[in-house]
C-alpha positions as CSV (number, residue, x, y, z in Angstrom):
1,M,-20.2,24.0,-9.2
2,G,-21.2,20.3,-9.7
3,V,-18.1,19.6,-11.8
4,A,-15.8,21.4,-9.4
5,G,-17.4,19.4,-6.5
6,E,-16.8,16.1,-8.4
7,V,-13.1,17.0,-8.8
8,A,-12.6,18.4,-5.3
9,K,-14.2,15.4,-3.4
10,P,-11.5,12.8,-4.4
11,V,-8.7,15.3,-3.8
12,A,-10.0,16.2,-0.4
13,A,-10.5,12.5,0.4
14,M,-6.9,11.6,-0.6
15,V,-5.5,14.5,1.5
16,L,-7.5,13.2,4.5
17,V,-6.2,9.7,3.9
18,Q,-2.5,10.8,3.8
19,V,-3.0,12.9,6.9
20,V,-4.4,9.9,8.8
21,F,-1.6,7.7,7.5
22,A,0.9,10.3,8.7
23,G,-0.7,10.1,12.1
24,V,0.0,6.3,12.2
25,N,3.7,7.0,12.0
26,I,3.5,9.4,15.0
27,F,1.4,7.0,17.1
28,Y,3.8,4.1,16.2
29,K,6.8,6.1,17.4
30,L,5.0,7.1,20.7
31,A,3.8,3.6,21.4
32,V,7.3,2.1,20.9
33,C,8.8,4.9,23.1
34,D,6.3,4.1,25.8
35,G,7.8,0.6,25.9
36,M,5.1,-1.3,24.0
37,D,6.4,-4.4,22.2
38,M,6.5,-3.8,18.4
39,R,5.1,-7.2,17.6
40,V,2.2,-6.8,20.0
41,L,1.4,-3.4,18.5
42,V,1.2,-5.0,15.0
43,A,-0.9,-7.8,16.3
44,Y,-3.4,-5.5,17.9
45,R,-3.6,-3.3,14.9
46,Y,-4.7,-6.1,12.6
47,L,-7.0,-7.5,15.3
48,F,-8.8,-4.1,15.5
49,A,-8.8,-3.9,11.7
50,S,-10.3,-7.3,11.3
51,A,-13.1,-6.4,13.8
52,V,-14.0,-3.4,11.6
53,L,-13.6,-5.0,8.2
54,A,-15.2,-8.4,8.8
55,P,-18.8,-7.1,9.5
56,L,-18.4,-4.5,6.7
57,A,-17.4,-7.3,4.2
58,Y,-20.3,-9.5,5.3
59,F,-23.0,-6.9,4.8
60,V,-21.6,-5.3,1.7
61,E,-20.7,-8.4,-0.3
62,R,-23.0,-11.1,1.2
63,K,-25.1,-11.4,-1.9
64,S,-22.3,-11.3,-4.5
65,R,-19.6,-13.2,-2.7
66,T,-18.7,-16.7,-4.0
67,R,-17.5,-19.7,-2.0
68,L,-13.9,-19.6,-0.7
69,T,-11.4,-22.1,-2.2
70,W,-8.2,-23.4,-0.7
71,R,-6.2,-21.5,-3.4
72,V,-7.8,-18.2,-2.2
73,V,-7.1,-19.1,1.4
74,V,-3.4,-19.8,0.7
75,L,-3.0,-16.6,-1.4
76,S,-4.6,-14.6,1.5
77,F,-2.2,-16.2,3.9
78,I,0.8,-15.2,1.8
79,C,-0.6,-11.7,1.2
80,G,-1.2,-11.3,5.0
81,L,2.4,-12.3,5.6
82,T,4.1,-10.1,3.0
83,G,1.8,-7.0,3.1
84,G,0.8,-7.3,6.7
85,S,2.6,-8.9,9.6
86,L,6.1,-9.1,8.1
87,A,6.1,-5.6,6.4
88,Q,4.7,-3.8,9.4
89,N,7.1,-5.5,11.9
90,L,10.1,-4.5,9.7
91,Y,8.7,-1.0,9.3
92,I,8.3,-0.3,13.0
93,S,11.7,-1.9,13.8
94,G,13.3,0.4,11.3
95,M,11.4,3.4,12.6
96,K,12.5,2.7,16.2
97,L,16.2,2.9,15.1
98,T,15.7,6.0,13.0
99,S,12.8,8.4,13.0
100,A,9.2,8.7,11.8
101,T,10.3,11.1,9.0
102,F,13.1,8.8,7.8
103,A,10.8,5.8,7.6
104,S,8.1,7.7,5.9
105,A,10.5,9.0,3.3
106,M,11.6,5.4,2.5
107,T,8.1,4.2,1.8
108,N,8.2,6.3,-1.4
109,L,10.5,3.6,-2.8
110,I,7.6,1.2,-3.1
111,P,6.6,2.1,-6.7
112,A,10.2,1.7,-7.9
113,I,10.6,-1.6,-6.1
114,T,7.3,-2.8,-7.5
115,F,8.4,-1.9,-11.0
116,V,11.7,-3.9,-10.6
117,L,9.8,-6.9,-9.2
118,A,7.2,-6.7,-12.0
119,V,10.0,-6.8,-14.6
120,I,11.6,-9.8,-12.8
121,F,8.3,-11.7,-12.7
122,R,7.6,-10.6,-16.3
123,Y,4.4,-8.7,-15.4
124,E,5.9,-5.7,-17.2
125,S,8.5,-5.2,-19.9
126,L,11.6,-2.9,-19.4
127,A,11.0,-1.1,-22.7
128,V,14.1,1.1,-22.4
129,R,13.6,2.4,-26.0
130,T,10.3,4.2,-25.0
131,F,10.0,7.4,-23.0
132,S,7.8,5.6,-20.4
133,G,10.3,2.8,-19.9
134,Q,13.2,5.3,-19.6
135,A,11.2,7.4,-17.1
136,K,10.5,4.3,-14.9
137,V,14.2,3.2,-15.0
138,A,15.4,6.7,-14.2
139,G,12.8,7.0,-11.4
140,T,14.1,3.7,-9.9
141,F,17.7,5.0,-9.9
142,F,16.6,8.3,-8.4
143,G,14.8,6.4,-5.6
144,V,17.8,4.1,-4.9
145,G,20.2,7.2,-4.9
146,G,17.9,9.0,-2.5
147,A,17.7,6.1,-0.2
148,M,21.5,5.8,-0.2
149,L,21.9,9.6,0.5
150,L,19.2,9.3,3.3
151,T,21.1,6.5,4.9
152,F,24.8,7.5,4.8
153,Y,24.7,11.3,4.8
154,K,23.2,13.3,7.7
155,G,24.4,16.9,7.1
156,A,23.6,20.0,9.0
157,D,20.4,20.7,11.0
158,I,18.0,22.7,8.8
159,T,14.9,22.5,11.0
160,P,12.9,25.7,10.2
161,W,11.5,25.9,13.7
162,H,12.4,24.5,17.1
163,S,9.5,23.3,19.2
164,T,9.6,22.9,23.0
165,I,7.1,20.0,22.9
166,N,8.6,16.5,23.1
167,L,6.1,13.8,23.6
168,V,8.8,11.1,23.5
169,A,10.6,12.6,26.4
170,T,7.3,12.9,28.3
171,L,6.5,9.2,27.7
172,T,10.1,8.1,28.7
173,H,9.9,10.4,31.8
174,G,12.6,12.7,30.6
175,G,15.7,11.7,28.7
176,G,18.9,12.9,30.2
177,G,22.0,14.0,28.4
178,G,23.6,10.6,28.8
179,G,20.9,9.1,26.7
180,H,21.5,11.5,23.9
181,Q,25.2,10.9,24.0
182,Q,24.6,7.1,23.8
183,Q,22.3,7.7,20.9
184,G,24.8,9.9,19.2
185,A,27.6,7.3,19.5
186,A,25.6,4.6,17.8
187,A,23.5,6.9,15.6
188,Q,25.2,5.9,12.3
189,E,25.0,2.2,13.0
190,D,21.3,2.5,13.9
191,R,20.7,4.6,10.9
192,V,22.1,1.9,8.5
193,M,20.3,-0.9,10.3
194,G,17.1,1.0,10.3
195,S,17.4,1.7,6.6
196,V,17.9,-2.0,5.9
197,L,14.8,-2.9,7.9
198,V,12.6,-0.2,6.3
199,M,13.8,-1.1,2.8
200,G,13.0,-4.7,3.6
201,S,9.5,-3.6,4.6
202,C,9.1,-1.8,1.3
203,F,10.3,-4.9,-0.6
204,F,7.7,-7.1,1.0
205,Y,5.0,-4.5,0.6
206,A,5.9,-4.2,-3.1
207,L,5.8,-8.0,-3.4
208,W,2.3,-7.9,-1.7
209,L,1.1,-5.5,-4.4
210,I,1.9,-8.1,-7.1
211,L,0.4,-10.9,-5.1
212,Q,-2.7,-8.9,-4.3
213,A,-3.3,-8.3,-8.0
214,R,-3.4,-12.1,-8.5
215,L,-5.7,-12.5,-5.4
216,S,-8.1,-9.9,-6.9
217,R,-8.4,-11.9,-10.1
218,E,-8.9,-15.2,-8.1
219,Y,-11.4,-13.6,-5.6
220,P,-12.7,-10.3,-6.9
221,F,-14.4,-9.2,-3.7
222,H,-12.4,-6.3,-2.3
223,Y,-13.8,-6.1,1.2
224,S,-13.9,-9.8,1.8
225,S,-10.4,-10.4,0.5
226,T,-9.1,-7.5,2.6
227,A,-10.8,-8.7,5.8
228,L,-9.5,-12.2,5.1
229,M,-6.0,-10.8,4.7
230,C,-6.3,-8.8,7.9
231,L,-7.4,-12.0,9.7
232,M,-4.4,-13.9,8.4
233,S,-2.1,-11.0,9.5
234,T,-3.7,-11.1,13.0
235,L,-3.0,-14.8,13.4
236,Q,0.5,-14.5,12.1
237,S,1.3,-11.4,14.2
238,V,-0.1,-12.9,17.4
239,A,1.9,-16.1,16.9
240,F,5.1,-14.1,16.1
241,A,4.6,-11.9,19.2
242,L,4.0,-14.9,21.5
243,C,7.2,-16.6,20.2
244,Y,9.3,-13.7,21.4
245,D,7.4,-12.3,24.4
246,R,4.8,-14.0,26.5
247,D,4.7,-11.3,29.1
248,V,1.0,-10.7,29.9
249,A,1.8,-7.0,30.8
250,Q,2.7,-6.3,27.2
251,W,-0.8,-7.4,26.0
252,R,-2.6,-5.4,28.6
253,L,-4.2,-2.2,27.3
254,G,-5.3,0.7,29.4
255,L,-6.6,4.2,28.8
256,D,-3.2,5.3,27.5
257,I,-1.1,5.9,24.4
258,R,-1.0,2.2,23.6
259,L,-4.7,1.8,23.3
260,L,-5.0,5.0,21.4
261,S,-2.2,3.9,19.0
262,V,-3.8,0.5,18.2
263,A,-7.3,1.9,17.9
264,Y,-6.2,4.7,15.7
265,S,-4.0,2.5,13.4
266,G,-6.5,-0.4,13.3
267,V,-9.9,1.2,13.3
268,L,-9.3,4.5,11.6
269,A,-6.3,3.8,9.3
270,S,-6.8,0.2,8.3
271,G,-10.6,0.3,8.6
272,V,-12.3,3.6,7.8
273,M,-9.5,5.0,5.5
274,L,-9.4,1.8,3.5
275,V,-13.0,2.4,2.5
276,V,-12.2,6.0,1.6
277,L,-9.1,5.0,-0.4
278,S,-11.1,2.3,-2.2
279,W,-13.7,4.9,-3.2
280,C,-10.9,7.2,-4.5
281,V,-9.3,4.4,-6.6
282,K,-12.7,3.5,-8.0
283,R,-13.5,7.0,-9.0
284,R,-10.1,8.2,-10.3
285,G,-7.8,5.2,-10.6
286,P,-4.7,3.9,-8.7
287,L,-2.4,6.3,-10.3
288,F,-4.4,9.3,-8.9
289,A,-4.1,7.8,-5.4
290,S,-0.4,7.2,-5.7
291,V,0.3,10.8,-6.6
292,F,-0.6,11.9,-3.1
293,N,1.9,9.6,-1.3
294,P,4.6,12.3,-0.8
295,L,2.0,14.4,1.1
296,M,2.3,11.9,4.0
297,L,6.1,12.6,4.1
298,L,5.5,16.3,4.4
299,V,2.9,15.9,7.2
300,V,5.1,13.4,9.1
301,A,8.1,15.8,8.9
302,V,6.1,18.7,10.3
303,L,4.4,16.7,13.0
304,S,7.6,15.0,14.1
305,S,9.5,18.3,14.4
306,L,6.6,19.9,16.3
307,L,5.5,17.0,18.6
308,L,8.5,14.6,18.8
309,A,11.4,17.2,18.7
310,E,12.9,15.4,15.7
311,K,15.5,17.3,13.7
312,L,15.4,17.7,10.0
313,H,18.9,17.3,8.5
314,L,20.2,18.3,5.1
315,G,20.9,14.6,4.1
316,S,17.3,13.6,5.0
317,A,15.9,16.5,3.0
318,L,18.0,15.9,-0.1
319,G,17.4,12.1,0.0
320,A,13.6,12.6,0.4
321,V,13.6,15.0,-2.6
322,L,15.4,12.4,-4.8
323,I,13.0,9.7,-3.7
324,V,10.0,11.8,-4.4
325,M,11.4,12.7,-7.8
326,G,11.9,9.0,-8.5
327,L,8.4,8.3,-7.4
328,Y,6.8,10.8,-9.8
329,A,9.1,9.6,-12.6
330,V,7.9,6.1,-12.2
331,L,4.3,7.2,-11.9
332,W,4.6,9.4,-15.0
333,G,6.1,6.6,-17.0
334,K,3.3,4.2,-15.9
335,G,0.7,6.8,-16.7
336,R,2.1,7.4,-20.2
337,E,2.3,3.7,-20.8
338,T,-1.3,3.2,-19.8
339,A,-2.4,6.1,-22.0
340,T,-0.5,4.6,-25.0
341,E,-2.2,1.3,-24.5
342,A,-5.6,2.9,-24.2
343,A,-5.0,4.8,-27.4
344,K,-4.1,1.6,-29.2
345,V,-7.3,0.0,-28.0
346,A,-9.3,3.0,-29.2
347,E,-7.8,2.7,-32.7
348,L,-9.2,-0.8,-33.1
349,P,-12.3,-1.2,-35.3
350,P,-15.5,-1.2,-33.2
351,Q,-16.9,-4.6,-32.2
352,D,-20.6,-3.8,-31.9
353,D,-22.7,-7.0,-31.6
354,D,-25.8,-5.2,-33.0
355,H,-24.1,-4.5,-36.4
356,H,-22.3,-7.9,-36.9
357,P,-23.1,-9.4,-40.4
358,I,-25.3,-12.5,-40.1
359,D,-24.3,-15.3,-42.3
360,V,-27.4,-17.3,-43.4
361,V,-26.6,-20.8,-44.6
362,V,-29.2,-22.3,-46.9
363,V,-29.2,-26.0,-47.0
364,Q,-31.1,-27.7,-49.9
365,R,-33.3,-30.4,-48.5
366,H,-33.5,-33.6,-50.6
367,P,-36.9,-35.4,-50.4
368,S,-37.0,-38.9,-49.1
369,E,-38.2,-41.8,-51.3
370,G,-41.7,-41.8,-49.7
371,E,-42.0,-38.1,-50.4
372,E,-40.9,-38.7,-54.1
373,D,-43.6,-41.3,-54.7
374,K,-46.3,-39.1,-53.1
375,Q,-45.2,-36.2,-55.3
376,Q,-45.4,-38.4,-58.4
377,R,-49.0,-39.6,-57.5
378,T,-50.1,-36.0,-57.0
379,D,-48.8,-35.1,-60.4
380,R,-50.8,-37.8,-62.1
């Protein structure tokens, strides 16, 4: 029972994380359809996240945290830009032009893009002659092919059920037939542009993963570095939003879907779930956490069709399947590569300090002149 519980706890935690992250996509879509500016939404998300993570980092790491350096501050600024403000603004913009399911499917490209960037920056070798290298390369091609299929092929409507609930129409106070016709006329153009924006978001997020690894080596305090990155993302997002829209009404929050969206995404997703995700990674490793990513796509697809009246098309389904296959191929290759490296390390002779041979150097001491005279008098 104890062993089963130890196995079940991380699994249940990761399922909860993916369900909560899926909810972020739904709330994003609802807030944007309510007329909330996307840049303001991102700014509020990181503001709420900073308010949660800053006290947590202070109390958890106050005894072990070292002094900040300018190098760490600059790296935190770049990480906040690539993995925070820029990636999220591109993601929401792409979701606005497509759908929550479409954008969620595209995020499974991140491991493949990360692998390509790691090869370019020489953090990883291509190693096409090994099974792990071939799996990662094949997974990358699967992911790109799935993204292309998702973008340019729509196909027939294969939604298994048809819900009468449409929260988007409720927020926009009823969309008439003319709106649907206008959307249909520009649907392909929006789909392509939305794909470019979401893939741009995936690119910057993958770049953030590489930079974050470097930041972790420079400043190995997880909560403090994450809180600092969220603070940087807040400043960047606020400045970016103010450059485009200075309407005070956009920043006003009431008891509506806008407040619920920023509170859910900032406090629950970026705050509480980050702690849960960190615990899972610490217990079972990053590969274990990555395996659950496609679950978010499934939850988003179900919730979008039930609550947002989104249609599931054949092209989206086939493209998502290819992307998920590519994801698991990359993860399998990375897992096999890690196991091989661990096996090589295990084959090395043990380096136990308690059993190291001790070399004793004996130095013959020559007596001084005074000691020689004293020794001669004693002999006499």
